[in-house]
VOLUMRO-24311 format. One record per residue (C-alpha): x, y, z; residue number from 1; chain. Coordinates in pm, 1 decimal, always signed. Example, Ala and Ser with C-alpha at 12.3 -4.5 7.8 and 13.67 -1.06 7.14 Angstrom:
BEGIN
+----------+----------+----------+--------+-------+
:     east :    north :       up : vextor : lumti :
+----------+----------+----------+--------+-------+
:  +1230.0 :   -450.0 :   +780.0 :      1 :     A :
:  +1367.0 :   -106.0 :   +714.0 :      2 :     A :
+----------+----------+----------+--------+-------+
end
This chain:
BEGIN
+----------+----------+----------+--------+-------+
:     east :    north :       up : vextor : lumti :
+----------+----------+----------+--------+-------+
:  +2138.0 :  +1076.4 :   -372.2 :      1 :     A :
:  +2342.4 :  +1133.7 :    -98.4 :      2 :     A :
:  +2340.8 :  +1536.1 :   -102.7 :      3 :     A :
:  +2163.1 :  +1585.6 :   +218.3 :      4 :     A :
:  +1794.8 :  +1689.1 :    +95.7 :      5 :     A :
:  +1625.4 :  +1482.2 :   +322.6 :      6 :     A :
:  +1814.3 :  +1721.3 :   +624.8 :      7 :     A :
:  +1809.9 :  +2026.0 :   +495.8 :      8 :     A :
:  +1432.7 :  +1966.6 :   +454.3 :      9 :     A :
:  +1460.6 :  +1878.8 :   +828.1 :     10 :     A :
:  +1657.0 :  +2180.9 :   +907.9 :     11 :     A :
:  +1430.7 :  +2418.4 :   +765.1 :     12 :     A :
:  +1132.9 :  +2284.3 :   +970.7 :     13 :     A :
:  +1323.6 :  +2289.0 :  +1292.0 :     14 :     A :
:  +1414.6 :  +2683.3 :  +1146.1 :     15 :     A :
:  +1000.0 :  +2754.1 :  +1120.2 :     16 :     A :
:   +959.3 :  +2632.6 :  +1429.4 :     17 :     A :
:  +1254.8 :  +2766.4 :  +1627.4 :     18 :     A :
:  +1213.3 :  +3118.3 :  +1474.4 :     19 :     A :
:   +900.4 :  +3178.9 :  +1328.2 :     20 :     A :
:   +636.3 :  +2916.7 :  +1583.8 :     21 :     A :
:   +523.7 :  +2777.5 :  +1265.4 :     22 :     A :
:   +453.2 :  +2438.0 :  +1335.3 :     23 :     A :
:   +232.0 :  +2357.6 :  +1085.6 :     24 :     A :
:    +51.3 :  +2078.8 :   +969.9 :     25 :     A :
:   +360.1 :  +2028.0 :   +687.9 :     26 :     A :
:   +310.2 :  +1819.0 :   +405.2 :     27 :     A :
:   +625.9 :  +1606.3 :   +279.9 :     28 :     A :
:   +564.0 :  +1443.2 :    -92.5 :     29 :     A :
:   +830.4 :  +1147.5 :   -154.0 :     30 :     A :
:   +861.0 :   +873.5 :   -351.9 :     31 :     A :
:   +730.7 :   +560.8 :   -192.6 :     32 :     A :
:  +1102.3 :   +394.8 :   -151.4 :     33 :     A :
:  +1161.6 :   +696.5 :   +107.2 :     34 :     A :
:   +880.0 :   +760.5 :   +320.6 :     35 :     A :
:  +1011.4 :   +533.3 :   +632.4 :     36 :     A :
:  +1375.1 :   +652.9 :   +609.7 :     37 :     A :
:  +1196.0 :  +1002.2 :   +617.6 :     38 :     A :
:   +981.1 :   +853.0 :   +930.9 :     39 :     A :
:  +1321.7 :   +768.1 :  +1092.4 :     40 :     A :
:  +1500.0 :  +1056.6 :  +1057.2 :     41 :     A :
:  +1292.6 :  +1308.3 :  +1120.4 :     42 :     A :
:  +1217.2 :  +1133.8 :  +1492.4 :     43 :     A :
:  +1597.2 :  +1085.8 :  +1499.4 :     44 :     A :
:  +1702.5 :  +1470.3 :  +1454.3 :     45 :     A :
:  +1404.5 :  +1599.3 :  +1550.5 :     46 :     A :
:  +1127.7 :  +1474.2 :  +1830.8 :     47 :     A :
:   +979.8 :  +1725.3 :  +1891.0 :     48 :     A :
:   +760.9 :  +1710.4 :  +1567.2 :     49 :     A :
:   +432.9 :  +1455.4 :  +1555.1 :     50 :     A :
:   +501.3 :  +1273.0 :  +1225.6 :     51 :     A :
:   +192.3 :  +1112.2 :  +1012.5 :     52 :     A :
:   +319.2 :   +854.5 :   +794.5 :     53 :     A :
:     -9.3 :   +837.6 :   +545.0 :     54 :     A :
:    +75.7 :   +524.6 :   +314.5 :     55 :     A :
:   -132.2 :   +205.4 :   +318.5 :     56 :     A :
:   -407.5 :    +84.7 :   +186.7 :     57 :     A :
:   -724.0 :   +265.0 :    +97.3 :     58 :     A :
:   -857.2 :   +103.7 :   +430.5 :     59 :     A :
:   -553.9 :   +226.6 :   +653.8 :     60 :     A :
:   -555.2 :   +567.2 :   +516.8 :     61 :     A :
:   -935.0 :   +597.6 :   +578.7 :     62 :     A :
:   -840.3 :   +484.6 :   +902.5 :     63 :     A :
:   -512.3 :   +758.3 :   +952.4 :     64 :     A :
:   -788.8 :  +1038.3 :   +821.5 :     65 :     A :
:  -1053.5 :   +977.1 :  +1112.2 :     66 :     A :
:   -723.8 :  +1015.0 :  +1337.4 :     67 :     A :
:   -582.7 :  +1338.6 :  +1183.8 :     68 :     A :
:   -932.4 :  +1565.9 :  +1167.8 :     69 :     A :
:   -875.5 :  +1677.1 :  +1500.6 :     70 :     A :
:   -693.3 :  +1947.6 :  +1564.1 :     71 :     A :
:   -269.6 :  +1890.1 :  +1617.3 :     72 :     A :
:   -254.4 :  +1517.5 :  +1540.6 :     73 :     A :
:    +47.1 :  +1606.7 :  +1348.1 :     74 :     A :
:   +303.1 :  +1858.1 :  +1300.2 :     75 :     A :
:   +455.1 :  +1665.2 :   +979.2 :     76 :     A :
:   +219.9 :  +1458.6 :   +736.1 :     77 :     A :
:   +458.3 :  +1243.2 :   +509.2 :     78 :     A :
:   +306.7 :  +1052.5 :   +262.8 :     79 :     A :
:   +413.2 :   +938.6 :   -152.3 :     80 :     A :
:   +287.7 :  +1151.2 :   -505.6 :     81 :     A :
:    +48.5 :   +878.0 :   -561.8 :     82 :     A :
:   -113.2 :   +882.5 :   -225.1 :     83 :     A :
:   -121.1 :  +1287.3 :   -276.1 :     84 :     A :
:   -300.5 :  +1230.6 :   -642.3 :     85 :     A :
:   -538.6 :   +974.7 :   -478.9 :     86 :     A :
:   -637.6 :  +1211.0 :   -164.3 :     87 :     A :
:   -554.4 :  +1557.6 :   -228.0 :     88 :     A :
:   -926.0 :  +1602.1 :   -167.8 :     89 :     A :
:   -823.3 :  +1545.1 :   +187.4 :     90 :     A :
:   -477.3 :  +1665.0 :   +256.3 :     91 :     A :
:   -527.4 :  +2054.4 :   +142.3 :     92 :     A :
:   -824.3 :  +2104.0 :   +416.1 :     93 :     A :
:   -482.2 :  +1978.2 :   +682.7 :     94 :     A :
:   -170.4 :  +2087.2 :   +567.4 :     95 :     A :
:     -7.7 :  +2444.2 :   +534.5 :     96 :     A :
:    +85.5 :  +2551.7 :   +151.1 :     97 :     A :
:   +357.7 :  +2750.7 :   +152.6 :     98 :     A :
:   +562.8 :  +2920.5 :   -115.5 :     99 :     A :
:   +896.9 :  +3072.6 :    -57.7 :    100 :     A :
:  +1003.0 :  +3343.5 :   -317.4 :    101 :     A :
+----------+----------+----------+--------+-------+
end
């Protein structure tokens, strides 16, 4: 902890937007304990991003899915490991999968 991983990731996402014009949607999967921190840091450093905090009860996530199926509903989706595994069928339809060699 305290190594700057969050800000480095935010800097990478900003670079993808500014230089490559890749707005996403991107998926950030993190421990449940830091999800709110991710949202706050993204809003602080890159307010131009539309951020979706995809966590909560099954019913709350179902309501969020209704809104995020629209085009350009969000640029970055933040979720936990558990929710990503549970809702992978919905998430894989919506977010960009990228590989860096």
